[in-house]
Structures are given as structure tokens and as C-alpha cells.
C-alpha positions in Angstrom: 8.7 -8.2 33.3 8.8 -7.6 29.6 10.5 -4.4 28.4 8.8 -1.7 26.4 10.6 -2.9 23.2 9.4 -6.4 23.8 5.8 -5.2 24.0 6.3 -3.0 21.0 7.5 -6.0 19.0 4.6 -8.1 20.2 2.3 -5.3 19.2 3.6 -5.3 15.6 3.3 -9.1 15.4 -0.3 -8.8 16.6 -1.0 -6.2 13.9 0.5 -8.5 11.3 -1.5 -11.5 12.6 -4.8 -9.6 12.4 -4.2 -8.4 8.9 -2.7 -11.7 7.8 -5.8 -13.6 9.0 -8.4 -11.0 8.1 -9.1 -12.8 4.7 -11.1 -15.5 6.5 -13.8 -13.4 8.3 -14.0 -11.2 5.2 -14.8 -14.3 3.2 -17.3 -15.4 5.8 -19.0 -12.0 5.4 -19.0 -12.4 1.7 -20.7 -15.8 2.0 -23.4 -14.2 4.2 -24.1 -11.6 1.4 -21.9 -8.7 2.6 -19.6 -7.5 -0.1 -16.1 -6.6 1.1 -16.6 -3.0 0.2 -19.7 -2.8 2.5 -17.9 -4.9 5.1 -15.0 -2.4 5.1 -17.3 0.6 5.3 -19.1 -1.0 8.3 -16.0 -2.1 10.1 -14.1 1.2 9.9 -17.3 3.1 10.6 -17.8 1.2 13.8 -14.0 1.6 14.7 -14.3 5.4 14.0 -17.4 5.7 16.3 -15.4 3.9 19.0 -12.6 6.4 18.6 -15.0 9.2 18.9 -16.4 7.8 22.2 -12.9 7.3 23.5 -12.0 11.0 23.3 -12.0 14.3 21.5 -10.8 14.3 17.9 -9.1 17.5 16.6 -11.4 18.1 13.6 -10.0 21.5 12.8 -6.6 20.1 11.9 -8.2 17.2 10.0 -10.2 19.5 7.8 -7.6 22.3 7.2 -4.6 20.2 6.5 -4.5 18.9 2.8 -2.1 16.2 3.9 -4.7 14.9 6.2 -7.1 14.6 3.3 -4.4 12.8 1.4 -4.0 10.4 4.3 -7.8 9.8 4.4 -7.9 8.9 0.7 -4.7 6.8 0.7 -5.5 4.8 3.8 -9.1 4.4 2.7 -8.2 3.0 -0.7 -5.6 0.8 0.9 -8.1 -0.9 3.1 -10.9 -1.1 0.5 -8.6 -2.5 -2.1 -6.8 -5.0 0.1 -10.0 -6.3 1.8 -11.7 -6.7 -1.6 -8.7 -8.5 -3.1 -8.1 -11.1 -0.3 -11.8 -11.8 -0.3 -12.1 -12.6 -4.0 -8.6 -13.6 -5.1 -5.7 -16.0 -4.3 -4.6 -14.8 -0.9 -0.9 -15.5 -1.4 -0.7 -13.6 -4.8 -2.6 -10.7 -3.3 -0.4 -10.4 -0.2 2.8 -10.7 -2.3 1.6 -8.1 -4.8 0.6 -5.8 -1.9 4.1 -6.1 -0.4 5.7 -4.6 -3.5 4.9 -1.5 -1.4 8.6 -0.7 -0.7 9.2 -0.3 -4.4 6.4 2.2 -4.8 7.8 4.1 -1.8 11.0 4.9 -3.7 9.2 6.8 -6.4 6.7 8.5 -4.0 9.4 9.6 -1.6 11.3 11.1 -4.6 8.2 12.9 -5.8 6.6 14.0 -2.6 9.5 14.2 -0.1 12.3 15.2 -2.5 14.3 12.2 -1.3 16.5 11.3 -4.3 16.9 7.5 -4.5 20.3 5.9 -4.3 21.6 3.2 -6.5 20.7 0.7 -3.7 17.1 2.0 -3.7 16.9 1.6 -7.5 18.4 -1.9 -7.2 15.8 -2.9 -4.7 13.1 -1.5 -6.9 14.3 -3.6 -9.8 14.5 -6.7 -7.7 11.0 -6.3 -6.4 9.7 -5.7 -9.9 11.4 -8.8 -11.1 9.6 -10.7 -8.3 6.3 -9.3 -9.5 7.0 -10.4 -13.0 7.7 -13.9 -11.8 4.6 -14.1 -9.7 2.3 -12.7 -12.5 3.8 -14.8 -15.4 1.2 -17.5 -15.8 1.9 -20.5 -18.1 0.6 -19.8 -21.6 0.3 -16.0 -20.9 2.5 -13.8 -23.2 2.9 -10.9 -20.9 3.3 -10.9 -17.0 0.4 -8.5 -16.3 -2.3 -8.8 -13.6 -4.7 -11.6 -14.6 -7.8 -10.6 -12.7 -9.4 -7.9 -10.5 -7.8 -9.2 -7.3 -4.3 -8.9 -8.8 -5.0 -5.3 -9.8 -6.5 -4.5 -6.4 -3.5 -6.1 -4.6 -1.0 -4.0 -6.6 -3.1 -0.8 -6.2 -3.6 -1.3 -2.5 0.2 -1.7 -2.1 0.7 1.5 -3.9 -1.8 3.3 -1.7 -0.2 1.8 1.4 3.2 3.3 0.2 1.4 6.6 -0.2 -0.1 6.2 3.3 3.4 5.7 4.8 4.9 8.6 2.9 2.0 10.8 4.0 2.4 9.7 7.7 6.0 10.8 7.5 4.8 14.3 6.3 2.4 14.3 9.3 4.8 12.9 11.9 4.3 16.0 14.1 0.5 15.8 14.0 -1.4 14.5 17.0 -1.8 10.6 17.0 -5.5 10.8 17.4 -5.8 13.1 14.3 -3.9 10.6 12.2 -5.8 7.6 13.4 -9.1 9.3 13.0 -8.2 10.3 9.4 -7.3 6.7 8.6 -10.6 5.3 10.1 -12.7 7.9 8.4 -10.9 7.2 5.1 -11.4 3.5 5.4 -15.2 3.9 6.0 -15.8 6.7 3.5 -13.7 5.3 0.6 -15.3 1.9 0.8 -18.8 3.4 1.1 -18.3 5.7 -1.9 -16.9 2.9 -4.1 -19.8 0.7 -3.1 -22.4 3.3 -4.0 -20.6 4.2 -7.3 -20.5 0.5 -8.2 -24.0 -0.3 -7.0 -24.8 -2.0 -10.3 -22.2 -4.7 -9.6 -21.8 -4.5 -5.8 -25.0 -5.8 -4.2 -26.5 -4.0 -1.3 -25.9 -5.5 2.1 -28.6 -7.8 3.5 -30.9 -6.9 6.4 -29.4 -6.6 9.8 -28.8 -10.1 11.2 -26.8 -11.3 14.1 -24.9 -13.8 11.9 -23.0 -11.1 10.0 -23.2 -8.2 12.5 -21.1 -10.2 14.9 -18.3 -10.5 12.3 -18.4 -6.7 11.7 -18.2 -5.9 15.4 -15.4 -8.4 16.0 -13.3 -7.1 13.1 -13.9 -3.5 14.1 -12.5 -4.3 17.6 -9.6 -6.3 16.2 -8.6 -3.6 13.6 -8.9 -0.9 16.3 -6.6 -2.9 18.6 -4.2 -3.7 15.8 -4.0 0.0 14.9 -3.1 0.8 18.5 -0.6 -2.0 18.5 0.9 -0.5 15.3 1.1 2.9 16.9 3.0 1.5 19.9 5.4 -0.6 17.8 6.1 2.1 15.2 6.9 4.7 17.8 9.1 2.5 20.1 11.1 0.6 17.5 13.5 1.7 14.7 11.9 1.7 11.2 13.9 -1.2 10.0 12.7 -3.4 12.8 9.1 -2.3 12.2 9.4 -3.1 8.5 10.8 -6.6 9.2 8.2 -7.5 11.8 5.4 -6.3 9.5 6.6 -8.8 6.8 5.4 -11.6 9.1 2.0 -10.8 7.6 3.1 -12.6 4.5 3.8 -15.7 6.6 0.5 -15.5 8.5 -1.5 -15.0 5.3 0.3 -17.6 3.3 0.3 -20.4 5.8 -3.3 -19.9 6.8 -4.7 -19.5 3.3 -2.8 -22.6 1.9 -3.9 -24.6 5.0 -7.5 -23.7 4.4 -7.3 -24.1 0.6 -7.7 -20.4 -0.2 -4.4 -20.2 -2.1 -1.8 -22.4 -3.8 1.9 -22.3 -3.8 3.9 -23.1 -7.0 7.6 -22.9 -7.8 7.0 -19.7 -9.7 5.3 -18.2 -6.6 8.1 -19.3 -4.3 10.7 -17.7 -6.6 8.8 -14.4 -7.0 8.0 -14.3 -3.2 11.7 -14.8 -2.4 12.6 -11.8 -4.6 9.9 -9.5 -3.2 10.7 -10.4 0.4 14.5 -10.0 -0.2 13.8 -6.6 -1.6 11.7 -5.6 1.4 14.3 -6.9 3.9 17.0 -5.1 2.0 15.0 -1.9 2.2 14.6 -2.4 5.9 18.4 -2.9 6.3 18.9 0.2 4.1 16.7 2.2 6.5 18.9 1.0 9.4 22.1 2.1 7.6 20.8 5.5 6.9 19.6 5.9 10.5 23.0 4.9 11.8 24.8 7.4 9.5 22.4 10.2 10.7 23.1 9.4 14.3 26.9 9.5 13.6 
């Protein structure tokens, strides 16, 4: 029989697979008239209802702890931004810009957790930023800045994901169900609020039809399962292993999107991707080193 660590690793791979392939059903929903913001609101709303039916949620802790509110907002904006970006932009660029997340974590950990970065941390930050510059530098463009809304959303979602991870570290002693509920509520509420605030440019969803409701229900189940798989993997495996396995999302998203013509690879993208991935792997190895020293 497989060991607990094997199941934990498989759980993280499943989580990466779900998020790496999520662009396809989200684009199908877009084609059926459901904007990614509305799709995100529906998906996480259904997932949250499922969590409610599965057991009691400690609402007192959710409402009283300011860090829980921070988790709601950060996780919500992560999901809304990422889903919107992969639906409308080049999937490879979006995923790569999203995975600059370890670089953002350096500054956020310094600011919120008072963890002063080492020279190695700063070096990884520079390496990741160089990778971003390479990815964003289009031919004929003077400055390597995001070229469209999807680029900005990818970068912003990565920043919010880094904030989500830092906040989860602050809430490591909170009940699992409280953290998961906060993330689901944030995913639904943030997307809903953005959709309403941008109603002039974000069309209202079409009437209820089986054709698009099936996608919403299927994604809600898959995201709920992937969250459970993430909880299993992240609690059973060391952080550096978790970080490395989560990087497989880049592979799943890149291969599938290029295969189905939703993205293109160029030499510039390859070079930038290599720098960003190396920075992320280096960050994971750095986490392992720190953990070893702490145990010693």
C-alpha cells in the first residue's frame, strides 16, 4: 500500500493538475456567456455551500480575527484575478507571471512577519524579476511592462497568492475548516463584488441553462477536492517539497495550452520561464536548508 507521504505528493500533483487545466473549462464558460468573474463567484459559492453542508464552520473566529479577513480578501483576489487572466490572456505568460509569487513573498514576509531577507532571498528576488522582464519584453516595446489586462491580472494574482501564503502562516494554529471557509467565502465574495462594481464592462450571466451550470458544478467539485488535496499535502510534506510539486502547475498549464493553441512559446518565453522556475526551485531549496538548521 502507498505511504501517507505518497498520497500527500499525489494530492499536491492533483491540485496542480486541476489549476493547471482550469483555463479550459473557464474559457468554455466564457464562450457560453459567463464572464470569469461570475464563473468564479458561482464556483466558490457552490463550494462554500458544500463545505457548510459537510459540517459546522467556526464563524465566531472567522468574524473576529482580522487575519481571517485578510485571508478572505487575499485568497478571493487570487482566484478572481487568476481565473480572469487565464480565460482572456496567453495562458503560459499568465502562469509564469503568477509564479513570480516567491519573489513577492520575500517583501511580504519582511513586512508582515518581520522575517528579514537574507542575501540569498534577495538574489532569488532579483533572478525572478529578471525573468519577468524577459517574459514581458515584447519586440518593438521600449519598456518591459505588462502589455494587457491579463498580464496585470497574472502579476496581481501572484502577489495576492503570496499574501495568502503569508497569512496562512500567521493562521497556522487556526482550525482547518475556518481557513478553508475563509478562502471559499473570499473567492465567491471578491469575484461577485468585482463583477457588480464593473457591471458596465462585465456582462450579467445568462439565464440558467444546463450547458453552463454543469461546468460550474464540476469546477466547484474539482476545486473543493483540490483544496482538500492541498491541505493533505501541505500538512504531511516539508514546505520545500510542497513548493516544488506545486510548480508542476506550470508544466500542466503550458503543455495543455500550447497543445490546444491557447498560448505560444518563444525563445524569450523559454529564457524568462527558466529564470522564474530556477528562482522558485532555489526558494524551495532555501526553505529546506532553513528547516534543517532549525531542526539541528
